[in-house]
C-alpha positions as CSV (number, residue, x, y, z in Angstrom):
1,M,48.1,-1.7,44.0
2,K,51.5,-3.5,44.7
3,Y,52.0,-6.9,46.0
4,D,55.1,-8.3,47.5
5,F,55.7,-11.1,45.6
6,S,59.7,-11.5,46.6
7,P,62.1,-9.9,49.1
8,N,63.9,-9.4,45.9
9,Q,63.4,-5.7,45.5
10,N,63.9,-6.1,41.5
11,V,62.0,-9.2,40.9
12,N,58.7,-8.1,43.1
13,K,59.0,-4.6,40.6
14,M,59.2,-7.0,37.6
15,L,56.0,-9.1,39.1
16,N,54.0,-6.0,39.9
17,N,54.3,-4.4,36.5
18,V,53.7,-7.6,35.1
19,V,50.1,-7.9,37.3
20,Q,49.4,-4.3,36.3
21,N,49.8,-5.0,32.9
22,I,47.6,-7.9,33.0
23,T,45.3,-6.2,35.1
24,H,45.5,-3.6,32.1
25,L,44.4,-5.9,29.7
26,A,41.7,-7.7,31.3
27,E,39.8,-4.2,31.9
28,E,40.2,-3.5,28.3
29,Q,39.1,-6.7,27.1
30,L,36.1,-6.1,29.7
31,L,35.3,-3.0,28.2
32,H,35.5,-4.3,24.9
33,I,33.3,-7.2,25.2
34,K,30.9,-5.0,27.1
35,R,31.5,-2.3,24.3
36,L,30.6,-5.0,22.0
37,T,27.6,-6.3,24.1
38,R,26.0,-3.1,23.6
39,I,26.6,-2.3,20.7
40,G,25.2,-5.9,19.6
41,E,21.8,-4.9,21.7
42,S,21.4,-1.1,20.1
43,L,22.4,-3.2,17.0
44,S,19.6,-5.4,17.3
45,S,17.2,-3.2,18.2
46,E,17.5,-0.3,15.6
47,T,15.4,-0.8,12.5
48,D,16.6,2.0,10.6
49,L,19.1,0.8,8.4
50,D,20.7,4.3,7.9
51,K,21.2,4.5,11.6
52,I,22.6,1.5,11.8
53,F,25.1,2.5,9.7
54,D,26.0,5.4,11.7
55,M,26.3,2.7,14.6
56,I,28.9,0.8,12.7
57,L,31.0,4.1,11.8
58,E,30.7,5.7,15.4
59,E,31.8,2.4,16.8
60,G,34.9,1.9,15.2
61,I,36.2,5.0,14.9
62,E,35.2,5.2,18.7
63,F,37.9,2.6,19.0
64,T,40.7,3.0,16.6
65,L,40.5,6.6,17.0
66,A,40.5,6.4,13.0
67,D,40.9,10.1,11.3
68,A,38.2,8.5,8.2
69,A,35.9,6.0,7.3
70,T,34.1,4.3,4.0
71,I,31.0,1.9,4.4
72,Y,30.0,0.5,1.4
73,K,26.4,-1.4,0.8
74,V,26.1,-4.2,-2.0
75,S,23.3,-3.1,-4.4
76,E,20.4,-4.7,-5.2
77,D,21.2,-5.9,-7.8
78,G,24.7,-7.2,-6.4
79,L,26.6,-6.4,-8.9
80,F,27.6,-2.5,-7.3
81,L,29.5,-1.5,-3.8
82,E,27.5,1.4,-3.1
83,F,28.9,4.8,-1.2
84,E,26.7,4.4,1.7
85,I,28.8,6.5,4.5
86,V,32.2,8.6,3.5
87,Y,33.4,10.5,7.3
88,N,36.5,12.2,7.3
89,A,37.6,14.1,10.3
90,T,40.7,16.4,9.0
91,L,38.3,17.1,6.1
92,N,35.4,17.9,8.1
93,L,33.2,16.0,5.5
94,R,30.5,13.6,6.6
95,Q,27.6,12.4,4.3
96,G,25.2,9.7,4.1
97,G,24.1,7.4,6.5
98,S,20.9,9.8,8.5
99,R,23.3,12.9,7.3
100,N,23.0,14.3,3.9
101,P,22.7,12.0,0.6
102,I,26.1,11.5,-0.8
103,T,26.0,12.6,-4.2
104,W,30.1,13.1,-5.9
105,A,31.0,9.4,-5.3
106,K,30.4,6.8,-8.2
107,S,29.3,2.9,-7.5
108,I,32.0,0.2,-7.8
109,P,31.5,-2.5,-10.5
110,L,32.1,-5.9,-8.3
111,Y,32.9,-7.8,-12.0
112,T,34.5,-7.1,-14.7
113,P,33.2,-6.5,-18.0
114,E,33.4,-10.0,-19.0
115,G,31.4,-10.7,-16.1
116,E,34.4,-12.0,-14.1
117,P,34.9,-10.8,-10.2
118,S,37.1,-7.7,-9.9
119,L,40.2,-8.4,-7.6
120,S,42.2,-4.9,-9.0
121,Y,40.5,-3.2,-6.1
122,I,40.8,-3.2,-2.5
123,V,37.1,-2.8,-1.9
124,T,36.0,-5.6,-4.2
125,S,38.7,-8.1,-3.5
126,V,37.6,-7.9,0.0
127,Y,33.9,-8.4,-0.9
128,H,35.1,-11.9,-3.2
129,K,37.4,-13.3,-1.0
130,K,35.2,-12.5,2.5
131,S,38.5,-11.6,4.3
132,S,40.0,-8.2,5.3
133,L,43.3,-6.5,4.1
134,S,45.2,-4.0,6.5
135,F,48.1,-1.8,5.4
136,D,50.4,-0.1,7.5
137,D,50.7,2.2,4.3
138,V,48.4,1.5,1.4
139,Y,50.9,3.8,-1.0
140,E,53.4,0.8,-0.6
141,T,51.1,-1.6,-2.3
142,K,51.8,-2.9,-5.6
143,D,49.0,-5.5,-5.8
144,Y,45.8,-3.3,-5.9
145,N,45.5,-0.6,-7.8
146,I,45.0,2.4,-5.6
147,C,44.5,5.6,-8.2
148,G,41.3,6.4,-6.8
149,T,42.4,6.7,-3.2
150,I,45.7,8.6,-4.6
151,D,43.5,11.1,-6.9
152,F,41.3,11.7,-4.1
153,D,44.4,12.5,-1.5
154,T,46.2,14.9,-4.1
155,K,42.5,16.8,-4.8
156,S,41.8,17.2,-1.1
157,N,45.4,17.5,0.0
158,Y,45.1,14.7,2.1
159,R,47.1,11.6,3.3
160,C,45.7,8.1,3.1
161,K,48.4,5.7,5.5
162,S,47.3,3.1,7.3
163,M,44.3,1.0,6.2
164,L,41.8,-1.8,7.3
165,T,39.0,-2.9,5.4
166,I,36.5,-5.7,6.6
167,P,33.9,-7.8,5.0
168,L,30.2,-7.3,6.7
169,K,29.3,-10.9,6.4
170,N,26.3,-12.4,8.3
171,H,26.0,-15.8,9.4
172,E,25.3,-17.5,6.2
173,D,28.6,-16.3,5.0
174,E,27.2,-13.4,2.6
175,V,28.8,-10.2,2.3
176,L,26.5,-7.3,2.7
177,G,28.8,-4.6,2.6
178,V,32.4,-3.4,3.2
179,I,33.4,-0.9,5.8
180,Q,37.2,0.8,5.7
181,F,38.8,2.4,8.1
182,I,42.1,4.9,7.3
183,N,44.3,6.5,9.5
184,A,44.2,4.9,12.9
185,M,45.6,7.6,15.5
186,D,47.0,7.4,19.0
187,A,47.0,9.4,21.9
188,D,48.8,12.0,20.7
189,K,46.8,12.2,16.9
190,N,49.9,10.4,15.5
191,I,49.0,7.8,12.1
192,V,49.6,4.5,13.5
193,S,48.9,1.1,12.1
194,F,45.9,-0.8,12.7
195,T,46.8,-3.6,15.7
196,D,45.7,-7.3,15.7
197,E,43.3,-6.0,18.7
198,H,41.9,-3.3,16.1
199,K,41.2,-5.7,13.6
200,T,39.5,-8.6,16.3
201,M,37.3,-5.6,17.8
202,L,35.9,-4.5,14.4
203,S,35.9,-7.7,12.5
204,S,33.0,-8.7,15.7
205,L,31.7,-5.0,15.1
206,A,31.6,-6.1,11.3
207,S,29.8,-9.4,12.3
208,Q,27.2,-8.2,14.4
209,A,26.7,-5.3,12.0
210,A,26.2,-7.5,8.9
211,I,23.3,-9.9,10.7
212,A,21.7,-6.4,11.8
213,L,22.1,-5.7,8.6
214,S,20.7,-9.1,7.2
215,N,17.9,-9.1,9.7
216,R,17.0,-5.7,8.6
217,K,17.0,-6.8,5.1
218,L,14.8,-9.9,5.6
219,I,12.3,-7.6,7.4
220,Q,12.2,-5.3,4.4
221,S,11.7,-8.4,2.2
222,L,9.0,-9.9,4.1
223,E,7.1,-6.0,4.3
224,T,7.8,-5.6,0.7
225,L,6.3,-9.3,-0.1
226,L,3.4,-8.4,2.2
227,N,2.7,-5.2,0.3
228,Q,3.0,-6.8,-3.2
229,F,0.6,-9.7,-2.3
230,V,-1.8,-7.5,-1.0
231,R,-1.4,-5.6,-4.4
232,S,-1.9,-9.0,-6.1
233,I,-5.2,-9.5,-4.3
234,A,-6.5,-6.4,-5.8
235,T,-5.5,-7.4,-9.3
236,A,-7.1,-10.9,-8.5
237,I,-10.2,-8.7,-8.3
238,E,-9.8,-6.2,-10.8
239,R,-9.2,-9.4,-13.6
240,K,-12.1,-10.5,-11.7
241,S,-14.1,-7.2,-12.2
242,K,-12.4,-4.0,-13.9
243,Y,-14.8,-2.2,-12.1
244,S,-13.8,-2.8,-8.7
245,G,-10.5,-3.2,-8.6
246,A,-10.1,0.5,-10.2
247,H,-12.1,0.9,-7.1
248,I,-9.5,-0.2,-4.5
249,S,-6.6,1.5,-6.5
250,R,-8.5,4.3,-6.5
251,V,-9.4,4.5,-2.7
252,A,-6.1,3.5,-1.6
253,T,-4.5,6.5,-3.4
254,L,-6.6,8.9,-2.0
255,T,-6.2,7.2,1.7
256,E,-2.3,8.0,0.9
257,L,-2.9,11.3,-0.3
258,F,-5.4,12.1,2.7
259,A,-3.1,10.6,5.6
260,D,0.0,12.8,3.8
261,K,-2.6,16.1,3.8
262,I,-3.3,15.5,7.6
263,N,0.2,15.0,8.4
264,Q,1.2,18.3,6.4
265,A,-2.2,20.2,8.7
266,D,-2.1,23.0,10.9
267,E,-2.3,22.3,14.9
268,H,-6.0,23.3,14.7
269,Y,-6.8,20.3,12.3
270,F,-7.3,16.7,14.2
271,G,-5.5,18.6,17.1
272,G,-2.2,18.4,15.0
273,R,-2.3,14.4,14.9
274,R,0.7,13.3,12.6
275,F,1.0,9.6,11.6
276,N,4.1,7.8,11.8
277,E,6.0,6.1,8.8
278,N,4.3,2.6,10.5
279,E,0.8,4.3,11.1
280,L,0.9,5.6,6.9
281,K,2.2,2.0,6.3
282,E,-1.0,0.3,8.1
283,L,-3.5,2.7,6.4
284,S,-2.1,2.1,3.0
285,M,-2.2,-1.4,3.7
286,A,-5.8,-1.5,4.5
287,G,-7.1,0.9,1.8
288,W,-5.4,-1.5,-0.7
289,M,-7.0,-4.3,1.4
290,H,-10.8,-2.7,2.2
291,D,-12.6,-4.8,-0.8
292,V,-10.5,-8.0,-0.4
293,G,-13.9,-9.7,0.6
294,K,-15.2,-9.1,-2.8
295,I,-12.9,-11.9,-4.0
296,V,-16.0,-13.9,-3.3
297,T,-18.1,-12.1,-5.0
298,P,-20.3,-13.3,-7.8
299,E,-19.2,-11.5,-10.8
300,Y,-23.0,-11.2,-12.5
301,V,-23.6,-9.1,-8.9
302,M,-20.2,-7.1,-8.9
303,D,-20.7,-6.2,-12.6
304,K,-24.3,-5.9,-12.8
305,S,-25.5,-3.2,-15.1
306,T,-28.7,-3.8,-15.6
307,K,-31.8,-4.8,-13.4
308,L,-31.9,-8.6,-16.1
309,E,-28.3,-9.1,-15.7
310,T,-27.1,-12.4,-14.6
311,I,-24.4,-14.2,-16.9
312,F,-25.6,-12.3,-19.4
313,D,-28.2,-9.2,-19.7
314,R,-31.6,-11.1,-20.1
315,I,-33.5,-8.0,-21.7
316,E,-32.4,-9.6,-24.9
317,M,-34.5,-12.7,-23.9
318,V,-37.5,-10.6,-22.7
319,Q,-37.4,-8.9,-26.2
320,L,-37.1,-12.0,-28.1
321,R,-40.7,-12.8,-26.2
322,F,-42.0,-10.1,-27.1
323,E,-40.8,-10.5,-31.1
324,K,-42.9,-14.2,-30.4
325,L,-46.1,-12.4,-29.5
326,E,-45.7,-10.2,-32.0
327,L,-45.6,-12.6,-34.8
328,L,-47.8,-14.9,-33.5
329,L,-50.7,-12.1,-33.1
330,K,-49.8,-11.3,-36.5
331,L,-50.3,-14.7,-37.9
332,L,-53.9,-14.8,-36.2
333,Q,-55.0,-11.8,-37.4
334,T,-54.3,-13.3,-40.6
335,Q,-56.5,-16.2,-39.7
336,M,-59.4,-14.6,-37.7
337,N,-61.7,-12.1,-38.1
338,D,-62.0,-9.2,-36.6
339,V,-64.6,-10.0,-33.6
340,E,-62.2,-13.8,-32.9
341,F,-59.1,-11.3,-33.1
342,A,-60.5,-8.9,-30.9
343,A,-61.8,-11.9,-28.7
344,Y,-58.4,-13.3,-28.8
345,I,-56.7,-9.9,-27.8
346,K,-59.1,-9.3,-24.7
347,E,-58.3,-12.5,-23.3
348,H,-54.7,-13.2,-23.4
349,I,-53.3,-9.6,-23.7
350,D,-55.2,-7.0,-21.6
351,A,-58.8,-6.4,-22.0
352,E,-59.0,-2.7,-22.3
353,I,-56.7,-2.6,-25.3
354,E,-58.0,-2.3,-28.9
355,P,-57.1,-4.6,-32.0
356,G,-56.0,-1.9,-33.9
357,S,-53.5,-0.7,-31.3
358,V,-52.0,-4.2,-29.6
359,F,-48.7,-3.8,-31.7
360,S,-47.8,-0.4,-30.9
361,F,-48.9,-1.2,-27.2
362,I,-46.0,-4.3,-27.7
363,A,-43.4,-2.0,-29.3
364,E,-44.0,0.7,-26.1
365,A,-44.0,-1.8,-23.8
366,I,-40.6,-2.9,-25.2
367,V,-39.0,0.3,-24.5
368,F,-40.5,1.0,-21.4
369,V,-39.4,-2.4,-20.6
370,T,-35.8,-1.7,-21.9
371,K,-35.7,1.8,-19.7
372,L,-36.7,0.5,-16.6
373,N,-33.6,-2.3,-17.1
374,F,-31.0,0.4,-17.0
375,G,-32.4,1.1,-13.2
376,E,-31.4,5.0,-13.6
377,E,-34.2,6.1,-11.8
378,F,-36.8,5.8,-9.4
379,V,-39.6,3.5,-10.5
380,A,-43.0,4.7,-9.9
381,E,-45.9,2.9,-8.8
382,E,-47.9,3.3,-12.1
383,D,-44.7,1.6,-13.6
384,L,-44.8,-1.2,-11.4
385,N,-48.6,-1.8,-12.1
386,R,-47.5,-1.7,-15.7
387,I,-44.8,-4.5,-14.9
388,E,-47.4,-6.6,-13.5
389,K,-50.4,-6.2,-16.2
390,L,-47.5,-7.0,-18.9
391,C,-46.7,-10.4,-16.4
392,N,-50.6,-11.3,-16.9
393,I,-49.9,-12.5,-20.2
394,D,-48.9,-16.3,-20.0
395,F,-51.0,-18.6,-22.3
396,E,-50.8,-21.2,-24.7
397,H,-50.9,-21.7,-28.2
398,D,-51.0,-24.8,-30.0
399,G,-48.7,-26.5,-27.3
400,L,-46.1,-23.3,-27.2
401,R,-46.1,-20.9,-23.8
402,F,-46.0,-17.3,-24.6
403,F,-45.3,-15.2,-21.4
404,L,-42.8,-12.2,-21.5
405,F,-41.2,-12.8,-17.8
406,T,-40.0,-15.4,-15.5
407,D,-41.1,-15.0,-11.8
408,N,-36.6,-14.0,-11.0
409,E,-36.9,-11.6,-13.9
410,K,-40.1,-9.9,-12.9
411,K,-38.7,-9.7,-9.6
412,N,-35.6,-7.6,-10.8
413,L,-38.4,-5.2,-13.0
414,M,-39.7,-4.5,-9.9
415,I,-36.7,-3.2,-8.0
416,K,-38.4,0.4,-6.6
417,G,-34.7,2.3,-5.8
418,R,-31.9,3.5,-8.1
419,G,-30.1,0.6,-8.8
420,T,-29.9,-2.9,-10.3
421,F,-29.6,-5.5,-7.2
422,T,-32.6,-6.8,-5.5
423,G,-32.4,-7.3,-1.8
424,E,-30.6,-10.6,-2.4
425,E,-28.0,-9.1,-4.5
426,Y,-28.0,-6.0,-2.5
427,Q,-27.1,-7.9,1.1
428,V,-24.4,-9.9,-1.3
429,M,-22.9,-7.3,-2.2
430,K,-23.1,-5.8,1.6
431,D,-21.1,-9.4,2.9
432,H,-18.1,-8.6,1.3
433,V,-17.0,-6.3,4.6
434,S,-18.0,-9.0,6.6
435,I,-16.1,-11.7,4.0
436,T,-13.0,-9.0,4.6
437,L,-12.9,-8.8,8.4
438,E,-13.3,-12.9,8.2
439,M,-10.2,-13.0,5.4
440,L,-7.7,-10.3,7.3
441,S,-8.8,-11.6,10.9
442,Q,-7.2,-15.2,10.2
443,L,-4.0,-13.4,9.0
444,T,-1.1,-12.7,11.7
445,F,-0.4,-9.1,10.8
446,P,3.3,-7.9,11.7
447,K,2.6,-5.9,15.3
448,K,2.8,-2.4,13.9
449,F,0.1,-3.7,11.4
450,K,-2.2,-5.3,13.5
451,N,-4.9,-2.6,13.1
452,V,-5.4,-3.5,9.2
453,A,-8.6,-5.9,9.4
454,F,-9.8,-3.5,11.8
455,Y,-9.6,-0.3,9.4
456,A,-10.3,-1.9,5.9
457,S,-13.6,-3.5,7.7
458,T,-15.3,-0.5,8.6
459,H,-15.8,1.5,5.6
460,H,-19.3,1.2,5.6
461,E,-19.6,2.0,9.6
462,A,-21.1,5.3,10.2
463,L,-20.6,7.9,13.1
464,N,-24.3,7.8,14.0
465,G,-24.4,3.7,14.4
466,K,-26.3,3.1,11.2
467,G,-23.5,1.8,9.4
468,Y,-22.8,-2.1,8.5
469,P,-21.8,-4.4,9.3
470,R,-21.5,-4.3,12.8
471,G,-23.2,-0.9,13.6
472,L,-20.3,0.6,15.2
473,N,-20.1,4.1,16.4
474,A,-18.6,7.3,16.7
475,E,-16.1,6.6,19.9
476,Q,-15.6,2.9,18.1
477,L,-14.4,4.4,14.6
478,P,-10.9,5.8,14.9
479,L,-9.6,8.5,12.3
480,Q,-8.1,5.5,10.1
481,S,-11.4,3.9,9.5
482,R,-13.1,7.7,8.9
483,I,-10.6,8.4,6.2
484,I,-11.1,5.4,4.4
485,A,-15.0,5.9,4.5
486,V,-14.4,9.2,2.8
487,A,-12.3,8.0,0.2
488,D,-14.4,5.1,-0.6
489,I,-17.8,7.2,-1.2
490,F,-16.1,9.7,-2.9
491,E,-14.4,7.3,-5.3
492,A,-18.0,5.5,-5.4
493,L,-19.8,8.7,-6.0
494,T,-17.3,10.2,-8.9
495,A,-16.5,6.8,-10.7
496,A,-17.0,6.9,-14.2
497,D,-16.6,3.0,-14.6
498,R,-19.5,1.6,-12.8
499,P,-21.6,-0.4,-14.8
500,Y,-25.1,0.6,-12.6
501,K,-24.6,4.1,-12.8
502,K,-23.3,7.3,-14.1
503,P,-20.6,9.4,-12.2
504,K,-21.8,12.6,-10.6
505,S,-20.3,15.6,-11.1
506,L,-17.9,17.0,-8.3
507,S,-20.6,19.4,-7.1
508,E,-22.9,17.1,-6.7
509,S,-20.9,14.5,-5.3
510,L,-19.7,16.8,-2.4
511,D,-23.0,17.9,-2.3
512,I,-23.9,14.3,-1.2
513,M,-21.1,14.3,1.4
514,A,-22.2,16.7,2.8
515,T,-25.6,16.1,3.3
516,M,-23.9,12.7,5.1
517,V,-22.1,14.2,7.6
518,K,-25.5,16.0,8.6
519,I,-27.4,13.0,8.7
520,G,-24.2,12.0,11.2
521,H,-22.9,9.3,8.3
522,L,-19.4,10.9,7.7
523,D,-16.6,12.8,10.1
524,K,-17.2,16.6,9.3
525,D,-13.7,17.5,10.3
526,L,-12.0,15.0,7.4
527,V,-14.7,16.3,4.9
528,D,-14.0,20.1,5.9
529,Y,-10.4,19.3,5.5
530,F,-11.2,17.0,2.5
531,M,-12.4,20.3,0.9
532,D,-10.2,23.3,2.6
533,S,-6.9,21.5,1.8
534,G,-8.0,21.2,-2.1
535,L,-7.3,17.2,-1.8
536,Y,-11.0,17.0,-3.3
537,L,-9.7,18.8,-6.6
538,E,-6.4,16.9,-6.2
539,Y,-8.3,14.2,-7.0
540,A,-10.7,15.1,-9.4
541,H,-8.0,16.3,-11.4
542,R,-6.1,13.2,-11.6
543,F,-9.1,11.0,-11.5
544,M,-12.0,12.5,-12.9
545,Q,-13.4,13.0,-16.3
546,P,-13.3,17.0,-17.6
547,E,-16.7,17.2,-18.2
548,F,-17.8,16.2,-14.5
549,I,-15.1,18.9,-12.6
550,D,-17.4,22.0,-12.2
551,E,-17.6,24.8,-9.7
552,V,-17.9,24.0,-5.8
553,N,-19.4,26.3,-3.6
554,I,-17.5,25.2,-0.6
555,E,-18.9,27.6,2.4
556,A,-22.4,26.3,0.7
557,L,-21.7,22.9,1.5
558,K,-20.5,23.7,4.8
559,S,-23.5,25.5,5.6
560,K,-25.4,22.6,5.2
561,Y,-23.8,21.0,8.4
562,A,-22.8,23.8,10.3
563,A,-25.2,21.9,13.2
564,V,-23.3,19.5,13.3
């Protein structure tokens, strides 16, 4: 579009050219602003570091038409520049970022062997001085060591000429990396120098990219901190109880292995369900946190290996009382005649015991109580009656009380089922799940980990609604909760370090799990795949004692719950 500024044709032409140039410049600046805005939006929404580096490279090349570029990232220890992306259009080379990894390039030291900043190389100088360097022809520089560049060019039959190297600085003026563009091109593919406009645009790009990188590093650092905190809780419980600590670690490991196996499963398993990266991390975190409530469970309950154990095993006190009783009776036997001693036995010990067998009665009772204390078997009714009779031995002699059990000891010894917990202690153990939910629900997890509290607190729920603490049913229990439940039960059955039970063999453990599927406790598809995938055996070889790894008939086990 032409304007009539003056009747003088030459003046009018000149003014129109000025307007045209200004308009063109304004359009270019508007395009640059739009491009920077678009880049900023893209960088702010991207969470993958490799993709962020890809975007930096592609936008820089698009703007400068550069033939080559390299992006360096500062190493975690801050001592090196590591090659992140290498690109060269002429050599048809692109490695790093989200593409193939760089295998041939060595990291560049940022400091001399004496610990001084290395300023002899272009990229290290840009890092330390935090300012850009530009060369019309880098071969002409006398200030920097460019032997590496020349060596690469010689081997590749390439010629590096114009170069622009820019630090990636975040808002705190921290250099996170360096980006280097080589051989800017004009529209006719001729090598040209990088212009001031290039430098301004690329510096803006580098600033935005550095902020995006800084944010991503911050997110990664916070995520790492969260994971470390999670594992530190497991460590705290491990220090509190060596049994529960190992349990947490093994359940978390099996949960992670299970999820990875499912991601490799055929389509007919779980409807082709796949866990993405965040879901895997969320499930792993839930596995590590599933017993966090045990941090408030008393040690004597967590580690209770016998029925009489509290802070210590009270069986020793019971045995001392038996010995004290035995000493008294031996003394009385020397002081009384047979009739008096027999009457004393029938009155204070047992009316059915003959005096001559009282000491064997005491010896047998000690063996009986000691065995009962381990809680390895169901207690028969006759054994409960025997405990009741022993509890009746309670009398005074010369001002001293002679008895065998306190009320609490009697209560513990009369636990009927296998195990060592009283009803109250079992409830304390069960409460750890409610406490887990209570503790984790107070934490504000990142949105991508929002289900950690739920998954971690549902590993004792059952598909049939008969689990605890909330009695949730199958419709309320997602796959993640079911995975942790299977992992928790299998680990508990096979564990060799439980204080209150011996480990089950591999076949016994899977048989119990098959029964749990049959009664609607465990997920049929998960237990199927647990066996079909061989994960049960993989875990067994890694964590079980060899003598407990026996033959398993998978088809027979499946037939047990085939009707489910």
